[in-house]
C-alpha positions as CSV (number, residue, x, y, z in Angstrom):
1,M,-20.2,27.2,-62.9
2,P,-22.4,24.1,-62.6
3,E,-21.2,21.2,-64.5
4,T,-23.1,18.6,-66.5
5,I,-22.6,15.1,-65.1
6,S,-21.2,13.0,-68.0
7,H,-20.1,10.2,-65.7
8,L,-20.7,9.6,-62.0
9,I,-17.5,7.7,-61.2
10,I,-14.7,10.3,-60.9
11,N,-12.2,8.5,-58.6
12,S,-10.3,5.3,-58.7
13,P,-11.5,2.7,-56.1
14,F,-7.9,2.1,-55.2
15,E,-6.9,5.6,-54.3
16,K,-8.1,8.2,-51.8
17,P,-11.0,10.2,-53.3
18,Q,-9.7,13.4,-55.0
19,K,-13.1,14.9,-56.1
20,H,-16.7,14.6,-55.3
21,W,-20.1,15.8,-56.6
22,E,-21.6,18.4,-54.3
23,Y,-25.3,19.3,-54.4
24,D,-26.3,22.9,-54.5
25,R,-29.7,23.0,-52.8
26,E,-30.5,26.5,-54.0
27,K,-29.7,25.9,-57.7
28,R,-30.7,22.2,-57.6
29,F,-27.5,21.3,-59.4
30,F,-24.4,19.3,-58.8
31,N,-20.9,20.8,-58.9
32,L,-17.6,18.9,-59.2
33,V,-15.6,19.8,-56.1
34,E,-11.9,19.1,-55.4
35,G,-11.2,17.1,-52.2
36,R,-12.9,14.3,-50.4
37,R,-16.5,14.5,-49.4
38,P,-16.9,15.0,-45.7
39,A,-18.4,12.1,-43.8
40,G,-22.0,12.6,-42.9
41,Y,-25.6,11.6,-43.7
42,L,-28.8,13.0,-45.2
43,V,-32.1,13.5,-43.4
44,S,-35.3,14.4,-45.1
45,S,-36.0,18.1,-45.1
46,G,-39.7,17.3,-44.9
47,Q,-40.5,18.3,-48.4
48,S,-43.0,16.0,-50.1
49,G,-42.0,14.5,-53.4
50,F,-39.3,12.3,-54.8
51,D,-36.7,15.1,-55.3
52,D,-36.2,16.1,-51.6
53,P,-32.4,16.6,-51.5
54,G,-32.4,16.2,-47.7
55,I,-30.3,18.0,-45.1
56,F,-26.7,17.0,-44.7
57,H,-25.4,16.3,-41.2
58,E,-21.7,16.1,-40.9
59,L,-20.0,13.4,-38.7
60,P,-17.2,15.5,-37.2
61,I,-15.5,12.7,-35.2
62,V,-15.2,10.6,-38.4
63,N,-13.7,13.5,-40.3
64,K,-11.2,14.1,-37.4
65,I,-10.2,10.5,-37.3
66,R,-9.8,10.4,-41.1
67,K,-7.2,13.2,-41.0
68,R,-5.3,11.5,-38.1
69,V,-5.3,8.1,-39.9
70,D,-4.1,9.8,-43.1
71,A,-1.1,11.4,-41.2
72,W,-0.4,8.1,-39.4
73,R,-0.3,6.3,-42.8
74,E,1.9,8.9,-44.4
75,N,4.3,8.6,-41.4
76,S,4.6,4.8,-42.0
77,Y,2.3,3.7,-39.1
78,P,4.4,4.6,-36.1
79,G,3.8,2.4,-33.0
80,V,2.5,-0.7,-34.6
81,T,3.6,-4.2,-33.7
82,G,6.0,-6.1,-36.1
83,I,3.1,-8.4,-37.1
84,T,0.9,-5.4,-37.9
85,R,3.7,-3.8,-40.0
86,K,4.1,-7.0,-42.0
87,L,0.4,-7.3,-42.6
88,L,0.1,-3.6,-43.7
89,T,3.1,-4.0,-46.0
90,H,1.6,-7.1,-47.5
91,W,-1.9,-5.7,-47.9
92,N,-0.5,-2.6,-49.6
93,S,1.9,-4.5,-51.8
94,T,1.2,-4.4,-55.6
95,E,4.0,-6.9,-56.1
96,E,3.0,-9.6,-53.6
97,R,-0.8,-9.4,-54.2
98,N,-2.6,-10.1,-57.5
99,N,-5.8,-8.3,-56.3
100,R,-5.4,-4.9,-54.8
101,F,-7.7,-3.9,-51.9
102,F,-10.0,-0.9,-52.4
103,F,-8.9,2.3,-50.7
104,C,-12.0,2.1,-48.5
105,Q,-11.1,-1.4,-47.3
106,M,-7.5,-0.3,-46.4
107,E,-8.8,2.8,-44.7
108,A,-11.3,0.8,-42.7
109,I,-8.6,-1.7,-41.4
110,E,-6.1,1.1,-40.9
111,T,-8.6,3.0,-38.8
112,L,-9.4,0.0,-36.6
113,I,-5.7,-0.6,-36.2
114,W,-5.0,3.1,-35.5
115,L,-7.6,3.0,-32.7
116,K,-5.8,0.2,-31.0
117,E,-2.1,0.6,-31.8
118,A,-1.5,4.3,-32.4
119,A,0.0,6.3,-29.5
120,D,-2.5,7.8,-27.1
121,S,-1.0,11.2,-27.9
122,E,-2.3,10.8,-31.5
123,K,-5.8,10.2,-30.3
124,Q,-6.1,13.3,-28.1
125,G,-9.5,14.8,-28.5
126,I,-11.0,11.6,-30.0
127,N,-13.8,10.5,-27.6
128,L,-15.7,7.5,-28.9
129,P,-19.2,7.1,-27.5
130,S,-19.8,3.9,-25.6
131,D,-22.9,1.8,-25.1
132,G,-21.7,1.2,-21.5
133,G,-21.0,-2.5,-22.1
134,P,-17.8,-4.3,-21.0
135,F,-16.3,-4.0,-24.5
136,L,-15.4,-1.1,-26.7
137,R,-17.5,-1.6,-29.9
138,L,-16.1,-0.2,-33.1
139,C,-17.7,-0.1,-36.5
140,C,-16.9,0.9,-40.0
141,K,-19.6,2.2,-42.3
142,M,-19.0,1.0,-45.8
143,A,-21.2,1.1,-48.9
144,T,-22.9,-1.9,-50.4
145,G,-20.3,-3.8,-52.5
146,A,-17.3,-2.1,-50.9
147,G,-16.0,-5.4,-49.4
148,K,-17.0,-5.5,-45.7
149,T,-16.5,-9.2,-45.5
150,I,-12.9,-8.8,-46.7
151,V,-12.3,-6.2,-44.1
152,M,-13.6,-8.6,-41.4
153,G,-11.2,-11.2,-42.7
154,M,-8.3,-8.7,-42.4
155,L,-9.5,-7.8,-38.9
156,I,-9.5,-11.4,-37.8
157,A,-6.1,-12.1,-39.3
158,W,-4.7,-9.0,-37.6
159,H,-6.1,-9.9,-34.2
160,V,-5.2,-13.6,-34.3
161,L,-1.7,-13.2,-35.6
162,N,-0.9,-10.5,-33.0
163,K,-2.5,-12.5,-30.2
164,V,-0.3,-15.5,-31.1
165,A,2.8,-13.3,-31.3
166,Y,2.0,-11.2,-28.3
167,P,-0.2,-13.4,-26.0
168,N,0.0,-11.0,-23.0
169,D,-1.0,-7.9,-25.0
170,A,-4.6,-7.0,-24.0
171,R,-5.2,-5.1,-27.3
172,F,-5.6,-8.3,-29.1
């Protein structure tokens, strides 16, 4: 049964999303759905007017990576360096840190770390497109106000501290 939206914010910014609003194109109504919204984007359906709901295009590689990172996180980040483990422990600590990171910030840094430090066996079937340049370019799409600058700082700290500790490791 369609639900009236009494409030848009239905998840804590500090936890993995548990519910989302799903748009029913036929009924032109939103339904509250359990689970995380799949990653994707909307493209105009070509209708004129301000209420074009668009057509949803899923990003299957992002959804596949999300599941793998979730499992890796739940398994305590196997395969990471000692420095990475200390950073992840600190970043996730509610005792050591006064300001918690948003879930999306932690997921972004965990995903970038997973792409470099997780075992190759965990990344089977994940083929990241390349621009053909000399470096693998990775990105994290985050909403306005989600804290991209903080994630960049975390990324720099992770690379620098690992490079100092493991100067011959080409991953850093």
